[in-house]
C-alpha atoms as a printed R data frame, in Angstrom:
    type eleno elety resid chain resno       x      y       z
1   ATOM     1    CA   UNK     A     1 -22.749 -2.685  29.677
2   ATOM     2    CA   UNK     A     2 -20.124 -3.549  27.078
3   ATOM     3    CA   UNK     A     3 -20.331 -1.924  23.671
4   ATOM     4    CA   UNK     A     4 -18.284 -2.498  20.569
5   ATOM     5    CA   UNK     A     5 -17.974  0.229  17.963
6   ATOM     6    CA   UNK     A     6 -15.754  1.396  15.121
7   ATOM     7    CA   UNK     A     7 -14.851  4.973  14.250
8   ATOM     8    CA   UNK     A     8 -13.993  5.944  10.674
9   ATOM     9    CA   UNK     A     9 -12.435  9.328  10.001
10  ATOM    10    CA   UNK     A    10  -9.929 10.747   7.554
11  ATOM    11    CA   UNK     A    11  -7.417  8.757   9.607
12  ATOM    12    CA   UNK     A    12  -7.345  5.007  10.047
13  ATOM    13    CA   UNK     A    13 -10.414  3.345  11.631
14  ATOM    14    CA   UNK     A    14 -10.335  2.714  15.344
15  ATOM    15    CA   UNK     A    15 -12.129 -0.079  17.159
16  ATOM    16    CA   UNK     A    16 -12.630 -0.291  20.875
17  ATOM    17    CA   UNK     A    17 -14.569 -2.198  23.518
18  ATOM    18    CA   UNK     A    18 -16.003  0.115  26.141
19  ATOM    19    CA   UNK     A    19 -17.510 -0.361  29.569
20  ATOM    20    CA   UNK     A    20 -20.297  2.213  29.960
21  ATOM    21    CA   UNK     A    21 -22.198  2.465  33.229
22  ATOM    22    CA   UNK     A    22 -25.843  3.422  33.736
23  ATOM    23    CA   UNK     A    23 -24.925  7.116  33.905
24  ATOM    24    CA   UNK     A    24 -23.228  7.015  30.490
25  ATOM    25    CA   UNK     A    25 -19.768  7.158  32.050
26  ATOM    26    CA   UNK     A    26 -17.011  5.301  30.237
27  ATOM    27    CA   UNK     A    27 -14.919  3.158  32.540
28  ATOM    28    CA   UNK     A    28 -11.527  3.481  30.920
29  ATOM    29    CA   UNK     A    29  -8.778  2.464  33.300
30  ATOM    30    CA   UNK     A    30  -6.425  1.050  30.714
31  ATOM    31    CA   UNK     A    31  -5.895  3.980  28.359
32  ATOM    32    CA   UNK     A    32  -5.731  7.445  29.806
33  ATOM    33    CA   UNK     A    33  -4.660  8.900  26.458
34  ATOM    34    CA   UNK     A    34  -8.003  8.264  24.803
35  ATOM    35    CA   UNK     A    35 -10.486 11.043  24.163
36  ATOM    36    CA   UNK     A    36 -13.930  9.981  25.386
37  ATOM    37    CA   UNK     A    37 -17.431 11.064  24.416
38  ATOM    38    CA   UNK     A    38 -20.532 10.174  26.424
39  ATOM    39    CA   UNK     A    39 -24.112 10.047  25.187
40  ATOM    40    CA   UNK     A    40 -25.002 13.186  27.094
41  ATOM    41    CA   UNK     A    41 -22.164 15.172  25.545
42  ATOM    42    CA   UNK     A    42 -23.340 14.272  22.048
43  ATOM    43    CA   UNK     A    43 -27.111 14.608  22.393
44  ATOM    44    CA   UNK     A    44 -27.330 18.285  21.542
45  ATOM    45    CA   UNK     A    45 -25.232 18.067  18.388
46  ATOM    46    CA   UNK     A    46 -26.347 14.766  16.889
47  ATOM    47    CA   UNK     A    47 -28.253 14.591  13.616
48  ATOM    48    CA   UNK     A    48 -29.077 11.270  11.940
49  ATOM    49    CA   UNK     A    49 -28.322 11.566   8.225
50  ATOM    50    CA   UNK     A    50 -28.939  8.045   7.013
51  ATOM    51    CA   UNK     A    51 -30.391  4.911   8.532
52  ATOM    52    CA   UNK     A    52 -29.878  1.819   6.415
53  ATOM    53    CA   UNK     A    53 -31.844 -1.394   7.111
54  ATOM    54    CA   UNK     A    54 -32.709 -0.235  10.611
55  ATOM    55    CA   UNK     A    55 -35.673 -2.131  12.067
56  ATOM    56    CA   UNK     A    56 -36.964  0.378  14.636
57  ATOM    57    CA   UNK     A    57 -38.560  3.817  14.663
58  ATOM    58    CA   UNK     A    58 -36.195  6.798  14.558
59  ATOM    59    CA   UNK     A    59 -37.219  8.058  18.007
60  ATOM    60    CA   UNK     A    60 -36.426  4.724  19.594
61  ATOM    61    CA   UNK     A    61 -33.180  4.403  17.652
62  ATOM    62    CA   UNK     A    62 -31.795  7.779  18.600
63  ATOM    63    CA   UNK     A    63 -30.621  6.549  21.985
64  ATOM    64    CA   UNK     A    64 -29.008  3.471  20.420
65  ATOM    65    CA   UNK     A    65 -27.085  5.654  17.995
66  ATOM    66    CA   UNK     A    66 -25.909  7.804  20.878
67  ATOM    67    CA   UNK     A    67 -24.783  4.697  22.703
68  ATOM    68    CA   UNK     A    68 -22.799  3.546  19.684
69  ATOM    69    CA   UNK     A    69 -21.204  6.985  19.478
70  ATOM    70    CA   UNK     A    70 -20.043  6.759  23.090
71  ATOM    71    CA   UNK     A    71 -16.536  5.600  22.349
72  ATOM    72    CA   UNK     A    72 -12.980  6.621  23.072
73  ATOM    73    CA   UNK     A    73 -10.637  7.774  20.334
74  ATOM    74    CA   UNK     A    74  -6.874  7.371  20.529
75  ATOM    75    CA   UNK     A    75  -6.281 10.794  19.019
76  ATOM    76    CA   UNK     A    76  -5.126 14.168  20.293
77  ATOM    77    CA   UNK     A    77  -7.741 16.130  18.342
78  ATOM    78    CA   UNK     A    78 -11.133 15.118  17.015
79  ATOM    79    CA   UNK     A    79 -11.292 15.830  13.294
80  ATOM    80    CA   UNK     A    80 -13.978 18.488  12.642
81  ATOM    81    CA   UNK     A    81 -14.813 16.922   9.272
82  ATOM    82    CA   UNK     A    82 -15.256 18.335   5.788
83  ATOM    83    CA   UNK     A    83 -15.114 22.108   5.491
84  ATOM    84    CA   UNK     A    84 -18.457 23.680   4.546
85  ATOM    85    CA   UNK     A    85 -17.966 27.391   5.183
86  ATOM    86    CA   UNK     A    86 -15.549 30.141   6.268
87  ATOM    87    CA   UNK     A    87 -16.719 33.224   8.167
88  ATOM    88    CA   UNK     A    88 -15.305 36.357   9.761
89  ATOM    89    CA   UNK     A    89 -14.454 35.840  13.413
90  ATOM    90    CA   UNK     A    90 -12.335 38.497  15.118
91  ATOM    91    CA   UNK     A    91 -10.198 41.433  13.987
92  ATOM    92    CA   UNK     A    92  -7.326 41.938  16.427
93  ATOM    93    CA   UNK     A    93  -5.337 44.908  15.139
94  ATOM    94    CA   UNK     A    94  -3.536 46.494  12.202
95  ATOM    95    CA   UNK     A    95   0.186 45.766  12.012
96  ATOM    96    CA   UNK     A    96   3.001 47.993  10.789
97  ATOM    97    CA   UNK     A    97   3.915 45.270   8.277
98  ATOM    98    CA   UNK     A    98   1.925 44.326   5.195
99  ATOM    99    CA   UNK     A    99   2.883 40.666   5.440
100 ATOM   100    CA   UNK     A   100   3.773 38.162   8.126
101 ATOM   101    CA   UNK     A   101   2.203 35.314  10.075
102 ATOM   102    CA   UNK     A   102   0.920 34.552  13.563
103 ATOM   103    CA   UNK     A   103  -0.098 31.318  15.242
104 ATOM   104    CA   UNK     A   104  -0.503 29.304  18.427
105 ATOM   105    CA   UNK     A   105   1.046 25.976  19.351
106 ATOM   106    CA   UNK     A   106  -1.836 23.459  19.075
107 ATOM   107    CA   UNK     A   107  -0.148 21.076  21.509
108 ATOM   108    CA   UNK     A   108   0.061 23.694  24.250
109 ATOM   109    CA   UNK     A   109  -2.949 24.503  26.414
110 ATOM   110    CA   UNK     A   110  -1.671 28.034  27.053
111 ATOM   111    CA   UNK     A   111  -2.853 31.165  25.244
112 ATOM   112    CA   UNK     A   112   0.616 32.041  23.941
113 ATOM   113    CA   UNK     A   113   0.691 33.675  20.516
114 ATOM   114    CA   UNK     A   114   3.707 33.643  18.197
115 ATOM   115    CA   UNK     A   115   4.162 36.547  15.796
116 ATOM   116    CA   UNK     A   116   6.565 37.105  12.922
117 ATOM   117    CA   UNK     A   117   6.254 40.128  10.603
118 ATOM   118    CA   UNK     A   118   8.074 39.420   7.360
119 ATOM   119    CA   UNK     A   119  10.535 41.695   5.561
120 ATOM   120    CA   UNK     A   120  12.695 40.352   2.684
121 ATOM   121    CA   UNK     A   121  16.241 39.437   3.778
122 ATOM   122    CA   UNK     A   122  15.711 40.872   7.274
123 ATOM   123    CA   UNK     A   123  13.414 38.454   9.101
124 ATOM   124    CA   UNK     A   124  15.206 36.607  11.907
125 ATOM   125    CA   UNK     A   125  13.082 37.196  15.022
126 ATOM   126    CA   UNK     A   126  10.035 35.516  16.544
127 ATOM   127    CA   UNK     A   127   7.985 37.364  19.171
128 ATOM   128    CA   UNK     A   128   5.956 35.615  21.859
129 ATOM   129    CA   UNK     A   129   2.915 37.009  23.695
130 ATOM   130    CA   UNK     A   130   1.409 35.377  26.767
131 ATOM   131    CA   UNK     A   131  -2.211 36.104  25.824
132 ATOM   132    CA   UNK     A   132  -4.444 37.593  23.168
133 ATOM   133    CA   UNK     A   133  -4.885 40.690  25.325
134 ATOM   134    CA   UNK     A   134  -1.122 41.229  25.492
135 ATOM   135    CA   UNK     A   135  -0.885 40.587  21.755
136 ATOM   136    CA   UNK     A   136  -3.441 43.292  20.977
137 ATOM   137    CA   UNK     A   137  -1.837 45.695  23.458
138 ATOM   138    CA   UNK     A   138   1.651 45.074  22.050
139 ATOM   139    CA   UNK     A   139   3.119 43.675  25.284
140 ATOM   140    CA   UNK     A   140   5.512 40.860  24.284
141 ATOM   141    CA   UNK     A   141   6.683 38.256  26.779
142 ATOM   142    CA   UNK     A   142   9.933 37.463  25.003
143 ATOM   143    CA   UNK     A   143  11.648 37.433  21.627
144 ATOM   144    CA   UNK     A   144  13.714 34.704  19.979
145 ATOM   145    CA   UNK     A   145  16.698 35.508  17.773
146 ATOM   146    CA   UNK     A   146  16.763 32.806  15.114
147 ATOM   147    CA   UNK     A   147  19.925 31.115  13.807
148 ATOM   148    CA   UNK     A   148  18.977 31.894  10.187
149 ATOM   149    CA   UNK     A   149  16.884 34.416   8.314
150 ATOM   150    CA   UNK     A   150  13.454 33.303   7.163
151 ATOM   151    CA   UNK     A   151  11.968 33.032   3.679
152 ATOM   152    CA   UNK     A   152   8.227 33.624   3.469
153 ATOM   153    CA   UNK     A   153   5.427 33.590   6.015
154 ATOM   154    CA   UNK     A   154   5.035 29.823   6.274
155 ATOM   155    CA   UNK     A   155   6.349 29.268   9.797
156 ATOM   156    CA   UNK     A   156   4.501 27.218  12.433
157 ATOM   157    CA   UNK     A   157   4.981 26.401  16.116
158 ATOM   158    CA   UNK     A   158   4.333 22.787  17.089
159 ATOM   159    CA   UNK     A   159   5.014 21.037  20.400
160 ATOM   160    CA   UNK     A   160   7.363 23.702  21.699
161 ATOM   161    CA   UNK     A   161   9.384 24.160  18.516
162 ATOM   162    CA   UNK     A   162   9.427 26.673  15.680
163 ATOM   163    CA   UNK     A   163   9.607 25.340  12.117
164 ATOM   164    CA   UNK     A   164  10.535 27.682   9.250
165 ATOM   165    CA   UNK     A   165  12.029 27.839   5.756
166 ATOM   166    CA   UNK     A   166  15.672 28.885   5.885
167 ATOM   167    CA   UNK     A   167  16.337 31.846   3.591
168 ATOM   168    CA   UNK     A   168  17.536 31.067   0.034
169 ATOM   169    CA   UNK     A   169  17.259 27.303   0.596
170 ATOM   170    CA   UNK     A   170  14.781 24.432   0.350
171 ATOM   171    CA   UNK     A   171  15.586 23.577   3.975
172 ATOM   172    CA   UNK     A   172  13.253 23.380   6.964
173 ATOM   173    CA   UNK     A   173  14.801 24.413  10.284
174 ATOM   174    CA   UNK     A   174  13.534 23.282  13.685
175 ATOM   175    CA   UNK     A   175  14.247 25.688  16.550
176 ATOM   176    CA   UNK     A   176  13.524 24.594  20.129
177 ATOM   177    CA   UNK     A   177  11.780 27.426  21.979
178 ATOM   178    CA   UNK     A   178  12.616 25.954  25.385
179 ATOM   179    CA   UNK     A   179  16.379 25.777  24.879
180 ATOM   180    CA   UNK     A   180  16.604 28.512  22.190
181 ATOM   181    CA   UNK     A   181  18.791 26.166  20.175
182 ATOM   182    CA   UNK     A   182  18.463 24.902  16.630
183 ATOM   183    CA   UNK     A   183  17.503 21.248  16.994
184 ATOM   184    CA   UNK     A   184  17.200 20.063  13.409
185 ATOM   185    CA   UNK     A   185  17.394 20.876   9.711
186 ATOM   186    CA   UNK     A   186  16.104 18.927   6.727
187 ATOM   187    CA   UNK     A   187  16.147 19.392   2.971
188 ATOM   188    CA   UNK     A   188  12.805 19.133   1.179
189 ATOM   189    CA   UNK     A   189  14.047 17.278  -1.882
190 ATOM   190    CA   UNK     A   190  13.371 18.969  -5.238
191 ATOM   191    CA   UNK     A   191  11.284 21.740  -3.646
192 ATOM   192    CA   UNK     A   192  11.270 25.034  -5.518
193 ATOM   193    CA   UNK     A   193  12.351 27.905  -3.286
194 ATOM   194    CA   UNK     A   194  13.103 31.642  -2.981
195 ATOM   195    CA   UNK     A   195  10.378 32.974  -5.299
196 ATOM   196    CA   UNK     A   196  10.540 30.172  -7.880
197 ATOM   197    CA   UNK     A   197   7.041 28.901  -7.000
198 ATOM   198    CA   UNK     A   198   5.571 31.266  -4.398
199 ATOM   199    CA   UNK     A   199   1.923 31.946  -3.707
200 ATOM   200    CA   UNK     A   200   0.361 34.671  -5.858
201 ATOM   201    CA   UNK     A   201   1.472 37.498  -3.595
202 ATOM   202    CA   UNK     A   202   5.148 36.484  -3.858
203 ATOM   203    CA   UNK     A   203   7.047 37.069  -0.635
204 ATOM   204    CA   UNK     A   204   9.392 34.076  -0.999
205 ATOM   205    CA   UNK     A   205   6.387 31.953   0.002
206 ATOM   206    CA   UNK     A   206   7.488 28.863  -1.927
207 ATOM   207    CA   UNK     A   207   7.613 26.582   1.126
208 ATOM   208    CA   UNK     A   208   4.653 26.758   3.491
209 ATOM   209    CA   UNK     A   209   4.441 24.759   6.716
210 ATOM   210    CA   UNK     A   210   1.091 23.716   8.172
211 ATOM   211    CA   UNK     A   211  -0.296 21.786  11.139
212 ATOM   212    CA   UNK     A   212  -3.554 19.914  11.575
213 ATOM   213    CA   UNK     A   213  -5.064 16.982  13.471
214 ATOM   214    CA   UNK     A   214  -2.581 14.639  11.765
215 ATOM   215    CA   UNK     A   215   0.588 16.582  12.564
216 ATOM   216    CA   UNK     A   216   3.115 18.623  10.592
217 ATOM   217    CA   UNK     A   217   2.974 19.256   6.824
218 ATOM   218    CA   UNK     A   218   4.911 21.173   4.204
219 ATOM   219    CA   UNK     A   219   3.241 22.620   1.086
220 ATOM   220    CA   UNK     A   220   5.478 23.443  -1.867
221 ATOM   221    CA   UNK     A   221   6.004 22.851  -5.606
222 ATOM   222    CA   UNK     A   222   8.531 20.976  -7.730
223 ATOM   223    CA   UNK     A   223   9.663 21.135 -11.335
224 ATOM   224    CA   UNK     A   224   8.929 17.399 -11.599
225 ATOM   225    CA   UNK     A   225   5.287 18.226 -10.847
226 ATOM   226    CA   UNK     A   226   5.323 21.167 -13.289
227 ATOM   227    CA   UNK     A   227   5.174 23.804 -10.581
228 ATOM   228    CA   UNK     A   228   2.020 22.325  -9.110
229 ATOM   229    CA   UNK     A   229   1.472 21.937  -5.383
230 ATOM   230    CA   UNK     A   230   3.126 19.017  -3.607
231 ATOM   231    CA   UNK     A   231   2.238 17.988  -0.042
232 ATOM   232    CA   UNK     A   232   4.612 16.177   2.301
233 ATOM   233    CA   UNK     A   233   3.956 15.033   5.851
234 ATOM   234    CA   UNK     A   234   6.916 15.524   8.191
235 ATOM   235    CA   UNK     A   235   7.748 13.797  11.426
236 ATOM   236    CA   UNK     A   236   8.030 16.799  13.791
237 ATOM   237    CA   UNK     A   237  10.728 15.115  15.870
238 ATOM   238    CA   UNK     A   238  13.006 13.682  13.187
239 ATOM   239    CA   UNK     A   239  11.970 15.914  10.235
240 ATOM   240    CA   UNK     A   240  11.794 12.751   8.165
241 ATOM   241    CA   UNK     A   241   9.323 12.841   5.251
242 ATOM   242    CA   UNK     A   242   6.618 10.261   5.973
243 ATOM   243    CA   UNK     A   243   4.567 10.669   2.812
244 ATOM   244    CA   UNK     A   244   4.331 12.825  -0.321
245 ATOM   245    CA   UNK     A   245   1.422 13.611  -2.647
246 ATOM   246    CA   UNK     A   246   1.432 15.450  -5.990
247 ATOM   247    CA   UNK     A   247  -1.586 17.640  -6.743
248 ATOM   248    CA   UNK     A   248  -2.889 19.185  -9.953
249 ATOM   249    CA   UNK     A   249  -3.054 22.810  -8.730
250 ATOM   250    CA   UNK     A   250  -0.533 25.390  -9.930
251 ATOM   251    CA   UNK     A   251   1.059 26.868  -6.825
252 ATOM   252    CA   UNK     A   252   1.568 30.326  -8.296
253 ATOM   253    CA   UNK     A   253  -2.191 30.523  -8.885
254 ATOM   254    CA   UNK     A   254  -2.954 29.900  -5.213
255 ATOM   255    CA   UNK     A   255  -3.203 32.735  -2.701
256 ATOM   256    CA   UNK     A   256  -2.533 30.355   0.173
257 ATOM   257    CA   UNK     A   257  -3.335 26.858   1.424
258 ATOM   258    CA   UNK     A   258  -3.888 25.007   4.690
259 ATOM   259    CA   UNK     A   259  -4.489 21.477   5.981
260 ATOM   260    CA   UNK     A   260  -7.425 20.107   7.993
261 ATOM   261    CA   UNK     A   261  -7.648 16.393   8.854
262 ATOM   262    CA   UNK     A   262  -5.110 15.479   6.183
263 ATOM   263    CA   UNK     A   263  -6.978 17.418   3.493
264 ATOM   264    CA   UNK     A   264  -5.370 20.307   1.610
265 ATOM   265    CA   UNK     A   265  -7.595 23.334   1.013
266 ATOM   266    CA   UNK     A   266  -6.394 25.876  -1.565
267 ATOM   267    CA   UNK     A   267  -7.430 29.519  -1.253
268 ATOM   268    CA   UNK     A   268  -7.755 31.708  -4.350
269 ATOM   269    CA   UNK     A   269  -8.419 35.406  -3.762
270 ATOM   270    CA   UNK     A   270  -8.381 38.801  -5.421
271 ATOM   271    CA   UNK     A   271  -5.391 41.054  -4.688
272 ATOM   272    CA   UNK     A   272  -5.566 44.839  -4.594
273 ATOM   273    CA   UNK     A   273  -4.851 46.586  -7.908
274 ATOM   274    CA   UNK     A   274  -5.239 43.265  -9.736
275 ATOM   275    CA   UNK     A   275  -8.146 43.210 -12.168
276 ATOM   276    CA   UNK     A   276  -7.081 39.967 -13.838
277 ATOM   277    CA   UNK     A   277  -8.802 37.771 -11.257
278 ATOM   278    CA   UNK     A   278 -12.540 37.771 -11.870
279 ATOM   279    CA   UNK     A   279 -13.486 34.547 -10.113
280 ATOM   280    CA   UNK     A   280 -13.751 36.087  -6.657
281 ATOM   281    CA   UNK     A   281 -12.496 34.949  -3.272
282 ATOM   282    CA   UNK     A   282 -12.946 31.277  -2.499
283 ATOM   283    CA   UNK     A   283 -11.548 27.883  -1.624
284 ATOM   284    CA   UNK     A   284 -11.636 26.178  -4.991
285 ATOM   285    CA   UNK     A   285  -9.555 22.988  -4.652
286 ATOM   286    CA   UNK     A   286  -8.985 20.171  -2.159
287 ATOM   287    CA   UNK     A   287  -6.698 17.171  -2.025
288 ATOM   288    CA   UNK     A   288  -7.380 14.284   0.363
289 ATOM   289    CA   UNK     A   289  -4.098 12.614   1.311
290 ATOM   290    CA   UNK     A   290  -5.877  9.629   2.881
291 ATOM   291    CA   UNK     A   291  -7.623  8.813  -0.408
292 ATOM   292    CA   UNK     A   292  -5.010 10.320  -2.770
293 ATOM   293    CA   UNK     A   293  -7.858 12.091  -4.575
294 ATOM   294    CA   UNK     A   294  -8.583 15.711  -5.410
295 ATOM   295    CA   UNK     A   295 -11.647 17.770  -6.176
296 ATOM   296    CA   UNK     A   296 -12.920 21.265  -6.858
297 ATOM   297    CA   UNK     A   297 -14.962 23.405  -4.490
298 ATOM   298    CA   UNK     A   298 -16.630 26.799  -4.397
299 ATOM   299    CA   UNK     A   299 -16.550 27.902  -0.747
300 ATOM   300    CA   UNK     A   300 -16.570 31.713  -0.347
301 ATOM   301    CA   UNK     A   301 -13.506 32.995   1.509
302 ATOM   302    CA   UNK     A   302 -13.614 36.373   3.331
303 ATOM   303    CA   UNK     A   303 -11.044 38.784   1.895
304 ATOM   304    CA   UNK     A   304 -11.772 42.240   3.256
305 ATOM   305    CA   UNK     A   305  -8.269 43.647   2.707
306 ATOM   306    CA   UNK     A   306  -7.233 42.015  -0.598
307 ATOM   307    CA   UNK     A   307  -3.654 41.009   0.174
308 ATOM   308    CA   UNK     A   308  -3.581 37.641   1.919
309 ATOM   309    CA   UNK     A   309  -0.052 36.786   3.068
310 ATOM   310    CA   UNK     A   310  -0.721 33.946   5.525
311 ATOM   311    CA   UNK     A   311  -3.500 31.506   6.423
312 ATOM   312    CA   UNK     A   312  -2.786 29.031   9.239
313 ATOM   313    CA   UNK     A   313  -5.161 26.464  10.741
314 ATOM   314    CA   UNK     A   314  -5.104 25.534  14.424
315 ATOM   315    CA   UNK     A   315  -6.638 22.127  15.271
316 ATOM   316    CA   UNK     A   316  -7.071 23.094  18.928
317 ATOM   317    CA   UNK     A   317  -9.585 25.901  18.332
318 ATOM   318    CA   UNK     A   318 -10.494 25.153  14.677
319 ATOM   319    CA   UNK     A   319  -9.774 28.731  13.598
320 ATOM   320    CA   UNK     A   320  -7.818 30.152  10.678
321 ATOM   321    CA   UNK     A   321  -5.146 32.683  11.673
322 ATOM   322    CA   UNK     A   322  -4.889 35.218   8.846
323 ATOM   323    CA   UNK     A   323  -2.549 38.073   7.930
324 ATOM   324    CA   UNK     A   324  -4.195 40.191   5.246
325 ATOM   325    CA   UNK     A   325  -2.717 43.518   4.093
326 ATOM   326    CA   UNK     A   326  -1.477 44.648   7.540
327 ATOM   327    CA   UNK     A   327  -4.587 43.273   9.272
328 ATOM   328    CA   UNK     A   328  -4.347 40.511  11.887
329 ATOM   329    CA   UNK     A   329  -7.588 38.566  12.192
330 ATOM   330    CA   UNK     A   330  -9.101 35.102  12.513
331 ATOM   331    CA   UNK     A   331 -11.731 33.219  10.538
332 ATOM   332    CA   UNK     A   332 -14.333 30.805  11.833
333 ATOM   333    CA   UNK     A   333 -14.877 27.448  10.107
334 ATOM   334    CA   UNK     A   334 -18.032 25.430   9.686
335 ATOM   335    CA   UNK     A   335 -17.504 21.727   9.125
336 ATOM   336    CA   UNK     A   336 -19.423 18.468   9.241
337 ATOM   337    CA   UNK     A   337 -18.108 15.341  10.919
338 ATOM   338    CA   UNK     A   338 -19.211 12.137   9.225
339 ATOM   339    CA   UNK     A   339 -19.017  8.916  11.241
340 ATOM   340    CA   UNK     A   340 -19.958  5.494   9.906
341 ATOM   341    CA   UNK     A   341 -20.810  2.621  12.223
342 ATOM   342    CA   UNK     A   342 -21.480 -1.009  11.529
343 ATOM   343    CA   UNK     A   343 -23.599 -3.256  13.727
344 ATOM   344    CA   UNK     A   344 -24.191 -1.817  17.195
345 ATOM   345    CA   UNK     A   345 -24.566 -3.623  20.473
346 ATOM   346    CA   UNK     A   346 -27.591 -5.758  21.169
347 ATOM   347    CA   UNK     A   347 -28.503 -6.239  17.517
348 ATOM   348    CA   UNK     A   348 -30.030 -2.766  17.299
349 ATOM   349    CA   UNK     A   349 -28.825 -2.309  13.749
350 ATOM   350    CA   UNK     A   350 -28.398 -4.745  10.929
351 ATOM   351    CA   UNK     A   351 -26.829 -2.254   8.553
352 ATOM   352    CA   UNK     A   352 -24.719  0.897   8.527
353 ATOM   353    CA   UNK     A   353 -25.499  4.179  10.217
354 ATOM   354    CA   UNK     A   354 -24.102  7.472   8.981
355 ATOM   355    CA   UNK     A   355 -24.406 10.430  11.332
356 ATOM   356    CA   UNK     A   356 -23.080 13.959  11.407
357 ATOM   357    CA   UNK     A   357 -21.969 16.059  14.346
358 ATOM   358    CA   UNK     A   358 -21.954 19.760  13.490
């Protein structure tokens, strides 16, 4: 059975012709890089939100919708959709350092964790742990001495390389973890740096790197944008800027920020001994780079320790990796994936179908 479908996400739409057998298996001999979803794998999580101009009963149509959803996507990660909630997940341990960052490489299937406590003018080492258990027990696998000291807690690891903000500069450095050699450096033009436009907690956090389903990003501010957040997408292999977006959110008012599916989410939280912030702990602003549009939200954000120094999203496990006032913990996300399809095979639909997988 041949089926034609289109997938619309925060990325560009994909179209594909699929050969699905009677057991819902997708015969895909031409493209082994595609990510495939069968009817059976979607049945438990499918909810029909809107049926427009559909000529059959919902019960009968459910299987047709599932068939239309059985398509392959030429993407590494499936976008989880729009963020709807943030919840406590797991507390790992209490560090000796009030601030720092930790993360995993989303393009590696291993459980390696990368850890960098931050101390002003003294941070030049990355520590690697082979597993979460070793991380909690304090058993490092190896350490990496970096070629430069680091400003802020905005480092990330992506496809076997460390990316960080070189101290006292607006430069991003790429350090290859396999060869232990610096493999690139790029200037983020006009970016404020070294406590000119940090997050609210300070910490030289002017330039914050992030990863998501779309790749590598840098979050910063410029004087041209009046100290408000600017987002740039970087090519992780050339460090070339592939796109830049100005937002309307003052960076010094933000506690932190992260990217999911090309959308910036800004976190605003209360800090200890700071009574000036009465609006609570929440995600209160988003910017969609695909649409070049922003908006305001009110999603509660857990803040048990009142000194958020790092929030990093991992598209492999869809968790936030947080460093909050010495405490190393993760946060669980709830999101909704919206997919829009046009006419499905066999004339089953004569309009659009909008479904959500959650």
